[in-house]
C-alpha positions as CSV (number, residue, x, y, z in Angstrom):
1,M,150.3,87.1,86.7
2,S,150.2,86.1,90.4
3,T,151.2,82.7,91.8
4,E,149.6,83.5,95.2
5,K,146.0,82.3,96.0
6,L,143.8,84.9,97.6
7,R,141.3,83.7,100.2
8,G,137.7,84.4,99.2
9,R,138.7,85.6,95.6
10,G,138.5,83.8,92.3
11,A,141.1,85.9,90.5
12,S,144.5,86.6,92.0
13,S,145.6,89.5,89.9
14,N,144.5,92.4,87.7
15,P,145.6,91.8,84.1
16,V,146.0,94.8,81.9
17,N,142.7,96.3,80.4
18,R,142.7,95.4,76.7
19,F,141.5,98.9,75.8
20,E,144.3,100.7,77.7
21,K,147.4,101.7,75.7
22,T,149.5,102.2,78.8
23,S,149.8,100.4,82.1
24,Y,151.7,100.9,85.3
25,Q,154.3,98.3,86.4
26,P,155.1,98.7,90.1
27,S,158.8,99.1,91.0
28,Q,160.8,97.8,93.9
29,W,160.3,101.1,95.7
30,D,156.5,101.1,95.6
31,E,154.5,100.3,98.7
32,P,153.1,96.7,98.4
33,E,149.5,96.4,97.3
34,D,146.8,95.0,99.6
35,P,147.1,91.2,98.9
36,S,143.4,90.8,99.4
37,P,141.6,94.0,98.4
38,H,138.3,94.9,100.0
39,T,135.1,95.2,98.0
40,V,134.0,98.7,97.1
41,F,130.6,99.8,95.8
42,L,130.3,102.6,93.3
43,R,127.2,104.4,92.1
44,D,126.1,103.7,88.6
45,Q,124.1,106.6,87.3
46,T,122.7,104.9,84.2
47,R,119.5,106.4,82.7
48,T,118.0,103.2,81.4
49,I,117.7,99.8,82.9
50,I,116.4,97.4,80.2
51,N,119.1,96.2,77.9
52,Y,118.4,94.6,74.5
53,N,120.3,92.0,72.5
54,D,119.7,90.4,69.1
55,S,121.8,87.3,69.7
56,P,120.1,84.3,68.2
57,D,121.4,81.9,70.9
58,V,120.6,83.7,74.1
59,G,116.8,83.0,74.4
60,F,115.7,86.4,75.4
61,E,115.9,89.9,74.0
62,A,115.4,92.1,77.1
63,S,117.3,91.9,80.4
64,I,118.1,94.0,83.5
65,N,121.2,93.9,85.7
66,P,121.0,96.0,88.9
67,Y,124.7,95.4,89.5
68,R,127.8,95.5,87.3
69,G,130.7,93.4,88.5
70,C,130.0,90.4,90.8
71,E,131.1,89.6,94.3
72,H,130.8,85.9,93.7
73,G,134.2,86.0,92.0
74,C,133.6,83.0,89.7
75,I,136.9,82.6,87.9
76,Y,135.4,81.4,84.7
77,C,132.7,84.2,84.4
78,F,132.2,85.3,80.7
79,A,131.1,88.7,82.0
80,R,134.5,89.7,83.3
81,P,135.6,91.5,80.1
82,N,132.6,93.8,80.4
83,H,134.3,95.5,83.3
84,E,137.0,96.6,80.9
85,Y,134.5,98.9,79.2
86,L,134.3,100.8,82.5
87,G,138.1,101.3,82.7
88,F,138.7,98.4,85.1
89,S,140.4,95.0,84.9
90,A,138.6,91.8,84.2
91,G,140.5,90.3,87.2
92,L,140.2,91.4,90.8
93,D,138.5,94.6,89.8
94,F,135.5,92.7,88.5
95,E,134.8,91.1,91.9
96,T,135.9,94.0,94.1
97,K,134.6,97.1,92.3
98,I,130.8,96.7,92.0
99,L,128.7,99.3,90.3
100,V,125.3,99.7,91.9
101,K,122.3,100.9,89.9
102,E,120.4,102.5,92.8
103,D,117.6,103.8,90.5
104,A,117.0,100.5,88.9
105,P,113.5,99.9,90.3
106,D,112.3,103.4,89.4
107,L,113.8,103.2,85.9
108,L,112.2,99.8,85.4
109,R,108.8,101.2,86.4
110,R,109.1,104.1,84.0
111,E,110.2,101.9,81.1
112,L,107.4,99.4,81.6
113,A,104.9,102.2,81.9
114,S,105.9,103.6,78.5
115,P,103.7,102.8,75.6
116,R,106.9,101.9,73.7
117,W,107.4,98.9,75.9
118,K,106.3,95.7,74.1
119,P,105.4,93.1,76.9
120,Q,107.9,90.3,76.8
121,V,110.1,88.2,79.0
122,I,112.8,90.1,80.9
123,A,115.9,88.2,82.1
124,I,117.5,89.1,85.4
125,S,121.1,88.2,85.8
126,G,121.8,87.9,82.1
127,V,125.3,89.2,82.8
128,T,126.1,89.4,86.5
129,D,124.3,87.7,89.4
130,A,121.5,89.9,90.7
131,Y,121.5,87.9,94.0
132,Q,125.1,88.5,94.8
133,P,125.8,89.2,98.5
134,I,125.2,93.0,98.4
135,E,121.6,92.3,97.4
136,R,120.9,91.1,100.9
137,R,121.4,94.6,102.1
138,L,120.3,96.8,99.2
139,Q,117.4,94.7,97.9
140,L,117.4,96.3,94.4
141,T,116.6,93.0,92.8
142,R,113.6,92.5,95.1
143,K,112.4,96.0,94.4
144,C,112.6,95.3,90.7
145,L,110.6,92.1,91.2
146,E,108.0,94.2,93.0
147,V,107.7,96.3,89.8
148,L,107.4,93.2,87.6
149,V,104.7,91.9,89.9
150,E,102.9,95.2,89.6
151,F,103.0,95.0,85.8
152,R,102.6,91.2,85.7
153,N,105.6,91.1,83.3
154,P,107.2,87.7,82.8
155,V,110.7,87.2,84.0
156,V,113.5,84.6,83.9
157,I,116.0,84.6,86.7
158,I,119.4,83.0,86.6
159,T,121.4,82.8,89.9
160,K,123.7,80.7,91.9
161,N,122.7,82.2,95.2
162,E,120.2,80.8,97.7
163,L,119.1,84.4,98.4
164,V,116.6,84.0,95.6
165,T,114.4,82.1,98.1
166,R,113.9,85.3,100.1
167,D,111.6,86.5,97.3
168,I,109.4,83.5,97.1
169,D,106.4,85.6,98.0
170,L,106.8,87.7,94.9
171,L,107.8,84.8,92.7
172,R,104.6,82.9,93.7
173,R,102.5,85.9,92.6
174,L,104.3,85.9,89.2
175,A,103.9,82.2,89.0
176,S,100.1,82.6,89.2
177,F,100.3,84.4,85.9
178,D,102.7,81.9,84.2
179,A,105.2,84.8,84.4
180,V,108.3,83.4,86.1
181,L,111.0,80.7,85.7
182,V,114.0,80.5,88.0
183,F,117.2,78.9,86.9
184,V,119.5,77.9,89.7
185,S,123.0,77.4,88.3
186,V,125.0,74.3,89.5
187,T,128.6,73.9,88.3
188,S,129.7,71.1,90.6
189,L,128.5,69.1,93.6
190,D,132.0,69.0,95.0
191,A,131.9,71.6,97.8
192,E,135.6,72.2,97.9
193,L,135.9,72.6,94.1
194,A,132.9,75.0,94.1
195,R,134.6,77.0,96.8
196,E,137.7,77.4,94.7
197,L,135.8,78.1,91.4
198,E,133.0,80.3,92.9
199,P,134.4,81.6,96.2
200,R,131.5,83.8,97.3
201,A,128.5,82.0,95.7
202,S,126.2,79.6,97.7
203,Q,127.6,76.1,98.2
204,P,126.1,73.3,96.1
205,A,124.0,71.9,98.9
206,R,122.4,75.3,99.5
207,R,121.6,75.7,95.8
208,L,119.9,72.3,95.8
209,A,118.0,73.4,98.9
210,A,116.9,76.6,97.1
211,I,115.6,74.5,94.2
212,E,113.6,72.4,96.7
213,A,112.2,75.5,98.4
214,L,111.1,77.1,95.1
215,A,109.6,73.9,93.9
216,G,107.8,73.5,97.2
217,A,106.3,76.9,96.8
218,R,105.2,76.0,93.3
219,V,107.5,78.4,91.7
220,P,108.7,76.9,88.4
221,V,112.4,76.1,88.8
222,A,115.0,74.8,86.5
223,S,118.8,74.3,86.7
224,L,121.6,75.5,84.5
225,V,124.6,73.2,84.5
226,A,127.1,75.8,83.6
227,P,129.7,76.1,82.8
228,V,130.6,72.5,82.1
229,I,134.4,72.5,82.3
230,P,135.9,69.8,80.1
231,G,138.3,67.6,82.0
232,L,137.3,69.0,85.4
233,T,133.5,69.0,86.0
234,D,132.1,67.3,82.8
235,H,132.0,63.9,84.6
236,E,129.6,65.3,87.1
237,M,126.8,66.1,84.6
238,P,124.7,62.9,85.3
239,S,124.9,63.4,89.1
240,I,124.1,67.1,88.9
241,I,121.1,66.4,86.6
242,A,119.9,63.7,89.0
243,A,120.3,65.9,92.1
244,V,118.5,68.9,90.7
245,A,115.6,66.7,89.5
246,K,115.4,65.1,92.9
247,A,115.2,68.6,94.4
248,G,112.3,69.6,92.2
249,A,113.6,71.1,89.1
250,V,111.5,70.5,86.0
251,A,114.0,71.5,83.3
252,A,117.7,71.9,82.7
253,S,120.1,73.4,80.3
254,Y,123.9,73.3,80.0
255,V,126.7,75.5,78.5
256,P,130.3,74.3,78.0
257,L,133.0,76.6,79.3
258,R,134.1,79.5,77.0
259,L,137.0,81.9,77.8
260,P,136.6,85.2,76.0
261,Y,139.3,87.9,76.1
262,G,140.9,88.3,79.5
263,V,139.1,85.3,81.1
264,A,141.4,82.9,79.4
265,P,144.7,84.0,81.1
266,L,142.8,84.4,84.4
267,F,141.5,80.8,84.1
268,E,145.0,79.5,83.2
269,E,146.4,81.3,86.2
270,W,143.7,79.6,88.4
271,L,144.6,76.2,87.0
272,T,148.3,76.8,87.8
273,Q,147.4,77.6,91.4
274,H,144.6,75.0,92.0
275,R,145.0,72.2,89.4
276,P,148.6,72.3,88.1
277,L,148.7,68.6,87.2
278,Q,145.4,68.7,85.3
279,K,146.1,72.1,83.6
280,E,147.2,71.0,80.2
281,K,144.5,68.2,80.0
282,I,141.8,70.7,80.8
283,L,143.0,73.4,78.4
284,N,143.3,70.8,75.6
285,R,139.8,69.5,76.2
286,I,138.5,73.1,76.0
287,R,140.4,73.6,72.7
288,D,138.8,70.3,71.5
289,I,135.3,71.9,71.7
290,R,136.3,75.4,70.7
291,G,137.9,74.8,67.3
292,G,141.4,74.6,68.6
293,R,141.1,77.9,70.7
294,L,140.0,78.7,74.2
295,N,137.0,80.7,73.0
296,D,134.6,80.4,70.1
297,P,132.5,83.6,69.6
298,N,130.4,82.1,66.8
299,F,126.7,82.3,67.5
300,V,126.1,78.8,66.1
301,T,128.6,77.0,68.3
302,R,129.5,79.2,71.3
303,M,126.8,77.8,73.6
304,Q,127.3,74.1,72.8
305,G,130.8,73.8,71.4
306,S,131.7,71.8,68.3
307,G,133.5,68.6,67.4
308,A,133.3,65.0,68.6
309,Y,133.8,65.8,72.3
310,A,131.1,68.5,72.3
311,Q,128.8,65.9,70.7
312,Q,129.6,63.5,73.5
313,L,128.7,66.2,76.1
314,S,125.4,66.8,74.3
315,E,124.5,63.1,74.2
316,L,125.4,62.7,77.9
317,F,123.2,65.7,78.8
318,E,120.2,64.3,76.8
319,L,120.6,60.8,78.3
320,S,120.9,62.2,81.8
321,C,117.8,64.4,81.4
322,R,115.8,61.4,80.0
323,K,116.7,59.3,83.0
324,A,115.8,62.1,85.4
325,K,112.6,62.9,83.5
326,L,113.6,66.6,83.0
327,N,112.5,68.9,80.1
328,S,109.4,66.9,79.3
329,R,107.2,69.7,80.8
330,R,109.4,72.8,80.5
331,P,107.4,75.8,81.6
332,V,106.3,78.3,79.0
333,L,106.1,82.0,80.1
334,S,103.3,84.3,79.0
335,A,102.9,88.1,78.8
336,I,99.1,87.8,78.3
337,S,98.5,89.1,81.8
338,F,100.6,92.2,81.5
339,Q,99.0,95.3,82.8
340,R,100.0,99.0,83.2
341,P,99.0,100.9,86.3
342,G,95.8,102.9,86.2
343,P,95.7,106.7,85.6
344,T,96.3,107.4,89.3
345,Q,99.6,105.6,89.4
346,L,100.7,106.9,86.0
347,G,100.2,110.4,87.2
348,L,103.1,109.9,89.6
349,F,105.7,109.6,86.8
């Protein structure tokens, strides 16, 4: 593990892929590696775009992700281990080797046009953020939204990037059919801490501005207070809830930090570099809500934690929401307006 902070990166190293039986350890004669590797974009030639899950605690069955890996570089991201399935590391590789699904909009149109598609809510950014910086240039997420508008298929978006406001024109059209809800994730209101935790994501003030812009355009918007990091950001929950409510959010949810597989050593490395004096306190608090471990994969408890401290977080969240009048009118999405293109358009496929 590295002890050197890398500017603009969440991780500072590339831990060994858990699926690889061998790894290369550089010797004293090797050329030194680039201390701050540049981001590269690789073509992902996937043949399908809609992913399905049967997890009882996720809230949706279908999702799309135009990108794999994420430039935001959030050190705590639970999706980091997914990069290991691609032969990469959960560390720097996750935020510097981004796979791009160039055919995502066409694949989505084809799958929605199929009679096998059962109209239902599709989540965007269920794994990595679909509004990460490269989206500004490639616009794959926007093109997927255009398809969803065409079919009037409901969508939930989760993002921590103000870029989502670029697509307000499309989101308003979906809103007219009760077919959209945008969650803007807010981890901390502390700009410096956010910069350290989420180096290439939008700053907290810009996320609040995004909530305000969406609400002003009558696009249903909520906030995800996630992850709540025990001993580091948990005390901010009331102020975050109050801030997002003031900006126009009508609902909120929260998820305590979990550290699956290679995320745990990466987060420990981050604590050593950024919060050395608080490190043991934070890790012990995480263990308090994760059954003595740093990760609890159990469907029943992984999203809320367990134990007395997790119960305190739950009560604090509920109290904060009641004070801010959140969740009393949570939007309900509908697929009743779903439509497939007419014969002329279908003939194009």
